[in-house]
C-alpha positions in Angstrom: -28.4 13.4 0.9 -25.5 10.7 1.0 -24.3 10.1 -2.3 -25.0 6.5 -4.6 -21.7 4.7 -4.1 -20.7 1.6 -6.3 -21.0 -0.6 -3.7 -24.5 0.0 -2.0 -25.8 -2.9 -0.5 -22.9 -4.7 -0.4 -21.9 -5.8 3.2 -18.1 -7.0 4.0 -17.3 -9.1 6.9 -13.0 -8.2 7.4 -11.6 -10.3 9.8 -8.6 -7.9 9.5 -5.5 -6.8 11.5 -1.9 -5.0 10.8 -2.4 -3.8 7.5 -3.1 -5.7 4.2 -6.2 -6.2 5.3 -7.7 -3.1 7.0 -6.4 -1.2 3.6 -8.5 -3.6 1.2 -11.6 -3.7 3.6 -11.1 0.5 4.0 -11.3 0.5 0.5 -14.0 -1.1 0.2 -16.0 0.9 2.4 -15.0 3.9 0.6 -16.4 2.5 -2.5 -19.7 2.9 -0.4 -19.6 -1.2 1.0 -20.9 -1.5 5.0 -17.6 -3.2 6.3 -17.6 -4.3 9.5 -14.3 -4.9 11.5 -14.7 -8.1 13.7 -11.6 -7.2 16.4 -10.5 -9.4 19.3 -10.6 -8.4 22.9 -7.2 -8.5 22.7 -7.4 -5.5 19.9 -5.5 -4.8 16.7 -2.1 -4.7 17.6 -2.2 -1.6 15.1 -4.1 0.4 17.3 -1.1 0.9 19.5 1.4 0.4 17.2 3.7 3.5 16.7 0.8 5.5 18.8 0.8 9.5 18.9 3.6 10.2 21.8 1.7 13.6 22.4 -1.0 12.4 23.3 -3.3 13.6 20.0 -5.2 10.9 19.0 -5.4 10.0 22.7 -2.8 7.0 22.5 -4.0 5.3 19.5 -1.6 5.2 16.6 -2.5 7.1 13.1 -1.7 4.0 11.8 -4.4 2.7 12.8 -6.8 5.7 12.2 -5.5 6.0 8.7 -6.5 2.6 7.5 -9.3 1.2 8.9 -11.7 4.2 8.1 -14.9 3.8 7.0 -15.8 0.7 8.9 -18.1 -0.4 11.7 -15.8 -2.3 14.4 -17.4 -5.0 16.9 -16.0 -6.9 19.2 -16.1 -10.5 19.2 -14.1 -13.3 21.2 -14.1 -16.0 18.9 -12.4 -18.7 20.8 -16.5 -18.6 22.7 -19.2 -20.1 21.3 -20.9 -17.3 21.5 -19.0 -15.3 20.1 -18.3 -17.8 17.0 -22.0 -17.7 16.4 -22.2 -14.0 16.1 -19.7 -13.9 13.6 -21.0 -17.1 11.6 -24.5 -14.7 12.2 -22.6 -11.7 10.7 -20.8 -13.9 7.7 -24.3 -15.3 7.0 -25.2 -12.0 6.0 -22.3 -10.6 4.1 -21.2 -10.7 0.3 -17.6 -10.8 0.9 -15.6 -11.6 3.5 -11.7 -10.5 4.1 -8.8 -11.9 6.2 -5.6 -12.0 7.0 -4.7 -14.2 9.7 -1.9 -16.5 9.4 -2.7 -19.4 7.3 -5.5 -22.1 9.4 -6.2 -20.1 12.0 -9.3 -19.2 10.4 -9.9 -22.9 9.1 -9.0 -23.5 13.1 -11.6 -21.5 14.3 -14.3 -23.2 11.8 -13.9 -20.3 10.0 -12.1 -21.3 6.5 -13.8 -21.2 3.0 -15.2 -25.0 2.9 -17.1 -24.5 5.6 -18.5 -21.2 5.3 -19.6 -21.6 2.1 -22.4 -23.7 3.8 -23.0 -21.2 5.8 -23.2 -18.5 2.7 -22.8 -20.1 -0.8 -22.5 -16.7 -2.2 -19.8 -15.7 0.0 -16.5 -13.7 -1.5 -13.6 -15.0 0.7 -10.9 -13.3 0.6 -7.4 -14.2 2.2 -4.1 -12.6 2.2 -1.2 -14.1 3.3 2.4 -13.5 3.8 3.1 -16.3 1.6 1.2 -19.0 -0.3 -0.2 -20.8 2.1 -0.1 -23.9 0.3 3.9 -23.5 -0.3 6.9 -24.6 2.0 7.1 -21.0 2.6 3.7 -20.3 4.6 4.4 -20.6 8.6 7.6 -18.3 8.0 7.3 -15.0 9.4 6.0 -12.2 7.4 5.9 -8.2 7.7 6.6 -6.1 5.0 10.2 -5.5 5.8 10.9 -8.9 5.9 9.5 -9.5 2.3 11.5 -6.3 1.2 14.6 -8.5 2.0 12.8 -11.7 1.0 11.9 -10.4 -2.8 15.1 -8.4 -3.5 13.4 -5.1 -3.4 15.9 -4.1 -0.8 18.6 -5.7 -2.9 17.6 -3.1 -5.6 17.8 0.1 -4.0 20.7 2.1 -2.8 24.4 2.9 -3.9 26.1 -0.4 -5.2 29.2 0.3 -2.5 26.8 0.5 0.6 23.9 -1.6 2.0 20.3 -2.9 0.5 18.1 0.0 1.7 14.2 -0.9 1.9 11.9 1.3 0.7 10.8 3.9 3.6 7.2 2.9 3.2 5.0 0.0 3.9 4.0 -0.7 0.0 4.0 -4.6 -0.2 1.0 -4.3 2.1 -0.7 -1.7 0.4 0.1 -3.1 -3.0 -1.2 -6.2 -2.0 -4.6 -5.2 -0.5 -4.8 -3.8 -4.2 -4.6 -6.8 -6.0 -6.9 -8.5 -3.3 -9.6 -5.7 -4.2 -9.4 -6.1 -7.8 -10.3 -9.6 -6.6 -12.9 -8.9 -4.8 -14.5 -6.6 -7.9 -14.0 -8.9 -10.4 -15.5 -11.9 -8.0 -19.1 -9.8 -7.5 -19.0 -9.3 -11.3 -18.9 -12.8 -11.7 -21.0 -13.4 -9.0 -23.5 -11.0 -10.6 -23.6 -13.0 -13.7 -23.6 -16.5 -12.3 -24.5 -16.1 -8.6 -21.9 -17.8 -7.4 -19.0 -16.9 -4.5 -15.9 -18.2 -4.6 -12.6 -18.2 -2.5 -9.6 -16.0 -3.7 -6.4 -15.0 -2.3 -3.2 -12.7 -2.6 0.3 -13.0 -0.6 2.7 -10.4 -0.2 5.9 -12.0 -1.3 4.2 -12.8 -5.0 2.3 -9.6 -5.0 6.2 -7.9 -4.4 7.7 -10.1 -7.3 4.8 -8.6 -9.3 5.5 -5.1 -8.4 9.0 -6.1 -9.9 7.9 -7.4 -13.1 9.6 -5.5 -15.0 13.0 -6.0 -13.1 12.2 -9.4 -13.1 11.6 -9.9 -16.8 15.3 -8.3 -17.4 17.2 -10.3 -15.3 15.1 -13.7 -16.4 16.0 -13.2 -19.9 19.1 -10.4 -20.2 21.5 -10.2 -17.3 21.0 -12.3 -14.3 22.9 -10.2 -12.0 22.8 -6.3 -12.4 24.6 -4.6 -10.1 23.7 -1.2 -8.3 25.3 2.1 -9.8 27.7 3.3 -6.9 27.2 6.8 -8.2 23.7 6.9 -7.2 21.8 6.0 -10.3 18.4 4.8 -9.2 17.6 2.0 -10.9 19.8 -1.6 -11.7 18.7 -1.0 -15.3 19.1 2.5 -16.1 22.0 4.6 -18.2 23.6 8.1 -16.9 22.3 10.2 -15.0 19.2 8.5 -14.0 19.4 9.7 -10.3 19.7 11.8 -7.1 21.8 14.5 -7.1 23.4 16.6 -4.4 23.0 20.2 -4.5 23.8 23.1 -2.1 20.7 23.4 -0.6 19.5 19.9 -0.6 18.6 17.7 -3.5 17.5 16.9 -7.2 16.4 14.2 -9.4 17.7 13.7 -13.1 15.4 11.4 -15.8 16.5 11.5 -19.0 14.4 9.0 -21.5 15.4 10.9 -24.8 18.6 8.9 -24.8 21.8 9.5 -25.8 20.5 13.2 -27.8 19.1 14.3 -24.5 22.0 13.6 -22.0 24.4 15.5 -24.9 22.2 18.6 -24.3 23.0 18.0 -20.9 26.0 17.9 -20.5 26.7 20.7 -23.0 24.1 22.7 -20.5 25.9 22.2 -17.9 29.3 23.1 -19.6 31.3 19.6 -18.6 34.0 20.0 -20.7 35.8 16.5 -19.4 32.8 14.6 -20.8 33.9 14.6 -24.3 31.0 13.6 -27.1 32.5 10.5 -27.8 31.8 9.2 -24.7 28.1 9.5 -25.0 27.2 6.7 -26.7 24.4 4.5 -26.0 26.9 1.7 -24.7 29.0 4.5 -23.0 26.0 6.1 -21.2 25.1 2.5 -20.1 28.3 0.5 -19.0 30.2 4.0 -18.1 27.4 5.2 -16.1 29.0 5.1 -12.8 32.2 7.6 -14.5 29.6 10.3 -16.2 27.0 10.6 -13.4 30.5 11.5 -11.0 31.0 13.9 -13.2 27.4 15.4 -13.8 27.3 15.0 -9.6 30.1 16.9 -9.6 29.3 19.9 -11.5 25.8 19.8 -9.8 27.0 20.0 -6.4 27.8 23.4 -7.5 24.4 25.0 -7.7 21.7 25.3 -5.9 18.5 23.8 -6.7 17.1 26.9 -8.4 20.3 27.2 -10.9 20.6 23.5 -11.9 16.6 23.1 -12.8 17.4 26.3 -14.2 20.1 24.9 -16.6 18.8 21.2 -16.8 14.9 22.2 -17.9 15.6 23.6 -20.8 17.5 20.5 -22.1 13.9 18.5 -22.2 15.9 16.4 -19.3 13.2 15.3 -16.9 13.6 17.0 -12.9 12.4 17.7 -9.7 13.4 18.9 -6.2 13.7 15.9 -3.4 11.0 16.6 -1.0 10.1 15.7 2.2 7.0 14.0 2.8 6.0 16.9 5.1 6.9 19.3 2.0 4.9 17.4 0.0 1.7 17.3 2.5 2.1 20.9 2.4 2.2 21.3 -1.5 -1.2 23.1 -2.5 -1.3 21.1 -5.7 -1.6 18.0 -3.3 -4.5 19.6 -1.2 -6.0 20.4 -4.3 -6.8 17.0 -5.0 -8.9 16.7 -2.0 -7.3 13.5 -1.0 -6.3 15.1 2.9 -9.6 15.3 4.8 -10.0 15.9 8.7 -12.0 13.4 10.4 -13.0 13.9 13.9 -13.7 11.1 15.9 -15.2 11.0 19.9 -12.1 8.9 20.9 -9.7 10.7 19.1 -10.1 14.0 18.4 -9.8 15.8 15.2 -6.9 14.5 12.8 -5.8 14.6 9.0 -5.7 11.4 7.0 -4.8 11.1 3.1 -7.7 9.4 1.6 -7.9 7.0 -1.1 -6.9 8.3 -4.9 -9.4 6.9 -6.9 -11.9 9.9 -8.6 -15.2 8.4 -10.0 -17.6 10.5 -12.2 -21.2 8.8 -11.0 -20.3 6.9 -7.8 -18.0 8.8 -5.7 -15.7 7.3 -2.8 -16.7 8.6 0.6 -15.9 9.2 3.7 -18.4 8.2 6.4 -16.6 7.0 9.2 -13.8 7.4 10.9 -11.6 4.6 12.5 -14.3 3.5 15.0 -13.3 2.4 19.0 -12.8 -1.1 19.8 -16.3 -2.8 19.4 -18.1 0.8 19.1 -21.0 -0.6 17.0 -21.2 -4.2 18.5 -24.4 -4.3 20.1 -26.0 -2.2 16.9 -24.4 -4.6 14.7 -25.5 -8.0 16.5 -29.2 -6.2 16.9 -29.3 -6.1 13.4 -28.6 -9.3 13.0 -31.3 -10.6 15.0 -29.4 -11.5 18.2 -31.1 -10.9 21.9 -29.6 -8.6 24.3 -28.3 -11.7 26.5 -26.5 -13.5 23.2 -25.5 -10.0 22.6 -23.6 -9.4 25.7 -22.1 -13.5 25.9 -21.0 -12.7 22.0 -18.2 -10.2 23.6 
């Protein structure tokens, strides 16, 4: 028997592509909603971007299969009257609409919020865009890397004597999707109390700024242009020795939140004689951080990971080896959480995915459906909506 879920009985019409929209829709599906992805005959670009070159997934991108689980898929040509009529029938039966097309696209199709709420006044209409759709930047190209550059995230990362370094994951897409997910759940709660639907939105630029709220607050109130460390301190506002350090067989990280006393213990444990005690003050470990970090780095470079960590850990300094993503995925402690799951699909064989990390006691998340083939559920869904076979054929 299928476990009871948080969003049983909630239907989501997902006009989504690329990453942020599908991630938000998928999470709704994992919470138990009936999510129906509306995909055009031209297909979501993410189906074939960065596809598997070995053919294990029959040419489907791993990025698509991991962000489009727990969704049914209907293929509709929204540029035709029949396709648009089918989409409106779906919207009329839905509780939530999620879309992440460019600003103005849904309105041109006649599926903007003002039109949709005439079809379904109780709809929760969630939009994701790269920039504020009412702002001057609304029509700029928007993608994770571009937002990392424009927001300042890339400028905060990397050594000060080298180029800015973007984060090696699409963090803005995922974080923006989570803003929308929170908004949808809150809007559903409001609708339960009042019967009212509403529109909500999140944009990637604003989400990236919120992701750096702590750093932004420091810049707005303390130091307008903090500089990156040339010695590898991993955060513009942190003191030595916070950062990555090379050792003989790789790298480790050091994180000290015990202030000067902890740094003194670390320097003593590593037997670094050329850092005198008088140089270990709160002011100096902040403003002379590159010099201090450089001396710590020189000492650690003579050790292996095991040797370094055996000296560092007793001081109370937080430390960990720098692992590859592959090494992290192979960690038994990661596997124990259950977030890596095996999935089987009719068109892509067997593959593994990382699923949502949320654990709920009474209403656990579910993994009901692999990412669907294009239009796999078109007939099933449109017949549920009461369309005739003839109408169904014309809608695709």
